C-alpha positions in Angstrom: 0.0 0.0 0.0 2.3 2.8 -0.8 -1.3 2.7 1.3 -1.2 -0.9 0.0 0.4 0.8 -2.9 -0.5 -0.6 -6.4 1.5 1.6 -8.7 -0.7 1.0 -11.7 -1.7 3.8 -14.1 -5.3 2.8 -14.3 -7.8 5.4 -15.4 -10.2 5.4 -12.4 -13.7 6.6 -12.1 -14.1 9.3 -9.4 -16.9 8.8 -6.9 -17.6 10.5 -3.6 -18.6 8.6 -0.5 -20.4 10.9 1.9 -23.1 10.7 4.6 -25.6 11.9 2.0 -24.7 9.1 -0.5 -22.7 8.9 -3.7 -22.2 11.8 -6.1 -20.9 11.5 -9.6 -18.1 14.0 -9.7 -15.6 15.8 -7.6 -16.0 19.3 -6.2 -14.4 22.0 -8.4 -12.6 23.4 -5.4 -14.2 26.8 -5.7 -16.9 26.6 -3.0 -15.4 28.9 -0.4 -18.5 28.5 1.8 -18.0 24.8 2.3 -16.2 23.5 5.4 -16.2 20.0 3.9 -12.7 18.3 3.9 -12.3 16.4 0.6 -10.1 13.3 1.2 -8.6 11.4 -1.7 -8.4 7.6 -1.4 -7.8 4.7 -3.8 -9.9 2.4 -1.6 -12.9 4.5 -0.6 -15.2 1.4 -0.7 -13.3 -0.4 2.1 -15.0 -0.6 5.5 -12.3 1.3 7.2 -13.4 4.5 5.3 -17.0 3.9 6.2 -16.2 3.6 9.9 -13.9 6.7 9.5 -16.8 8.6 8.0 -19.1 7.7 10.9 -16.5 8.7 13.5 -15.9 12.0 11.7 -19.6 12.7 11.7 -19.7 12.0 15.4 -16.9 14.5 15.9 -18.7 17.2 13.9 -16.2 17.1 11.0 -17.7 17.1 7.5 -15.7 14.9 5.2 -16.1 13.5 1.7 -14.0 10.5 0.8 -13.3 10.8 -2.9 -12.3 7.6 -4.7 -9.6 8.0 -7.3 -8.3 4.6 -8.4 -5.6 6.1 -10.7 -2.7 6.5 -8.3 -1.1 9.0 -10.7 -4.0 11.4 -10.4 -4.0 11.6 -6.6 -1.2 14.1 -5.9 -1.9 16.4 -8.9 -5.5 16.6 -7.7 -4.3 17.7 -4.3 -1.9 20.3 -5.8 -4.6 21.6 -8.1 -7.1 22.1 -5.2 -9.5 19.3 -6.2 -8.7 17.6 -2.9 -7.8 19.0 0.5 -5.8 15.9 1.7 -5.1 12.4 0.6 -4.3 9.1 2.3 -3.1 6.4 -0.1 0.7 6.5 -0.4 3.9 5.9 1.5 6.7 8.4 1.9 8.8 7.0 -0.8 6.0 7.4 -3.4 5.4 10.9 -2.2 9.1 11.7 -2.4 9.3 10.4 -5.9 6.3 12.5 -6.9 7.7 15.7 -5.3 11.1 15.3 -6.9 9.7 14.5 -10.4 6.9 17.1 -10.4 9.0 19.7 -8.6 6.2 19.9 -6.0 6.2 20.2 -2.2 3.3 18.2 -0.8 3.9 17.3 2.8 2.8 14.6 5.2 0.9 15.8 8.3 0.2 12.4 9.9 1.0 8.7 9.6 -1.5 5.9 9.1 0.1 2.4 8.9 2.9 0.4 7.4 2.6 -2.9 5.5 5.6 -5.2 6.1 6.7 -7.0 3.0 7.4 -10.7 3.2 8.9 -13.7 1.5 6.4 -16.6 1.2 7.2 -20.2 0.3 4.9 -23.3 0.0 7.8 -25.7 0.5 10.0 -23.8 2.9 9.5 -22.7 6.5 13.0 -21.2 7.1 15.3 -18.7 5.3 17.8 -21.5 4.9 15.3 -23.6 3.1 14.5 -20.7 0.8 18.3 -20.4 0.1 18.2 -24.1 -0.9 15.5 -23.4 -3.4 17.9 -21.0 -5.2 15.3 -18.6 -6.7 12.9 -16.0 -5.4 10.2 -14.3 -7.6 9.8 -10.6 -6.9 7.4 -7.8 -8.2 8.9 -5.9 -11.1 7.6 -2.4 -10.5 10.5 -0.2 -9.4 9.4 0.7 -5.9 8.2 -2.8 -4.8 11.1 -4.4 -6.6 13.6 -2.3 -4.7 11.9 -3.0 -1.4 11.7 -6.8 -2.2 15.4 -6.9 -2.9 16.1 -5.0 0.4 14.0 -7.6 2.2 16.0 -10.4 0.7 19.2 -8.6 1.6 18.0 -8.2 5.2 17.4 -12.0 5.2 20.9 -12.5 4.0 19.6 -14.2 0.9 21.3 -11.7 -1.4 24.3 -9.4 -1.1 24.1 -5.8 -2.5 27.0 -3.9 -4.0 25.8 -0.9 -1.9 23.6 -1.3 1.2 22.5 2.3 1.1 20.6 2.2 -2.2 17.0 3.4 -1.9 15.5 1.2 -4.6 18.1 -1.4 -5.7 17.5 -3.4 -8.8 18.6 -6.9 -9.9 21.9 -5.5 -11.3 22.8 -4.2 -7.8 22.9 -7.8 -6.5 26.4 -9.4 -6.2 25.5 -12.8 -7.8 28.5 -14.8 -6.6 27.9 -13.7 -3.0 24.2 -14.4 -2.9 22.2 -17.5 -2.1 19.4 -16.9 -4.5 18.7 -15.4 -7.9 15.7 -13.1 -8.3 13.1 -13.2 -11.1 11.1 -10.0 -11.5 7.5 -10.5 -12.7 4.3 -8.4 -12.8 3.2 -8.0 -9.2 0.1 -10.2 -9.5 2.2 -13.0 -10.9 4.1 -13.4 -7.6 1.1 -15.1 -6.2 0.9 -17.4 -9.2 4.6 -18.3 -8.8 4.0 -19.0 -5.1 1.2 -21.3 -5.9 3.4 -23.1 -8.4 6.0 -23.7 -5.6 8.5 -21.0 -6.1 9.4 -18.8 -3.1 8.0 -15.3 -3.7 8.0 -11.8 -2.3 4.3 -10.9 -2.5 2.7 -7.5 -2.1 0.0 -7.3 0.6 -2.5 -6.6 -2.2 -2.1 -10.1 -3.6 -1.8 -12.2 -0.4 -5.4 -13.4 -0.8 -4.6 -14.6 -4.4 -1.9 -16.8 -2.8 -4.3 -17.9 0.0 -1.9 -16.7 2.6 -1.8 -14.1 5.4 1.0 -11.8 6.6 1.6 -14.3 9.4 2.6 -16.9 6.9 5.7 -15.1 5.7 8.9 -17.0 6.2 10.6 -13.6 6.6 9.4 -10.0 6.5 10.9 -6.6 7.0 10.6 -4.9 10.5 8.3 -1.8 10.5 10.3 -0.5 13.5 13.6 -0.6 11.5 14.7 2.9 10.4 15.3 1.4 6.9 11.5 0.8 6.7 10.6 4.5 7.3 10.2 5.4 3.6 7.4 2.9 3.6 5.3 4.6 6.2 1.9 5.4 4.8 0.9 9.0 5.3 -1.8 11.7 5.3 -0.7 14.3 2.8 -1.7 17.9 2.1 -0.2 21.2 0.8 2.5 23.2 2.6 0.0 26.0 3.3 -2.5 23.6 5.0 -0.1 21.4 6.9 -0.9 23.0 10.3 -4.7 22.8 9.9 -6.0 21.6 13.2 -9.0 19.9 11.7 -6.6 17.8 9.6 -4.9 16.7 12.7 -8.3 15.5 14.0 -8.5 13.3 10.9 -5.3 11.5 12.0 -6.6 11.1 15.5 -9.9 9.6 14.2 -7.9 7.2 11.9 -6.0 5.9 15.0 -9.2 5.3 17.0 -9.9 1.7 18.0 -12.9 1.4 15.8 -11.1 2.5 12.6 -8.1 0.4 13.4 -10.3 -2.7 13.8 -11.8 -2.0 10.4 -8.3 -1.6 8.9 -7.3 -4.9 10.4 -10.4 -6.6 8.9 -9.8 -5.0 5.5 -6.1 -5.9 5.3 -6.2 -9.3 6.8 -4.2 -8.1 9.8 -1.2 -7.1 7.6 -1.3 -3.4 8.5 0.8 -2.1 11.5 -0.4 1.2 12.9 2.3 3.9 12.5 2.5 6.8 14.9 4.9 9.6 14.0 4.8 13.3 14.5 4.4 15.6 11.5 8.0 16.9 12.2 9.4 13.3 12.1 7.5 12.6 8.9 8.8 15.8 7.2 12.4 14.8 8.2 12.0 11.3 6.7 10.5 12.8 3.5 13.3 15.3 3.2 16.0 12.6 3.7 14.2 10.4 1.1 14.0 13.2 -1.4 17.7 13.9 -0.9 18.5 10.2 -1.6 16.5 10.3 -4.8 18.3 13.4 -6.0 21.7 11.9 -5.1 21.1 8.4 -6.5 18.7 9.3 -9.4 15.1 8.2 -9.4 14.6 4.8 -11.0 11.2 6.0 -12.1 13.0 8.1 -14.7 14.7 5.1 -16.3 13.5 2.4 -18.5 12.1 -0.5 -16.5 
């Protein structure tokens, strides 16, 4: 998820989930008399957002959850004033957007992280995965880089540089690694798992493999500083980052009722993340600096 982050450029229909029902289009952003907070989400139909809506109503906060299934539209819609905030992405995705678009969107609260894991039908230990000799990984740049870092943390592969933000297969030192990696389209990692090949599977596709996060042989540690770029965040513009009502949104998201719904929606794979806005801004700035120093893989051919 960034946000179980599916980095697909899919043209999505835009709908609005509100207490009054569904509307067919987004606000044009010019209604100055409205105190409604327009929130962009890629998964507005999930129960977590329905519970969030109810809790916001109880707190007297008028919100509209606007479903934009095209990940590439979310941040431009925020910059253009079509949305007030969004909550769908992790810090790395936001950093890549800001650098590439020369924008300065900012996180004002954290939501959750989704540890990434290695799954194997015929292995229950890292050593047994090493014996298999191959691991299938997703091939989109962000998830591929994270998957390789998970394998490096498990000592299954050795990298030429441990500080790379999004390493690729060519960054693996083959003669010092226990496994080779085979990048495939993200959904195919579940297929490979079902066929018996150890695989790093995005949380989005765990159900396709009929596994849960608890079935991972190895997964990254959400408390490890190296996992900080994968913290999912609430995002807004620089001028609105100190809005007190927006901070209330974060508090509502962290309520027991919403977190229970998040757990149900994600099969227990989400881990609540609690960071201050200042901490999140520091992580974002450091991640953006790494992208500028190392070059953004999103700019290269995949």
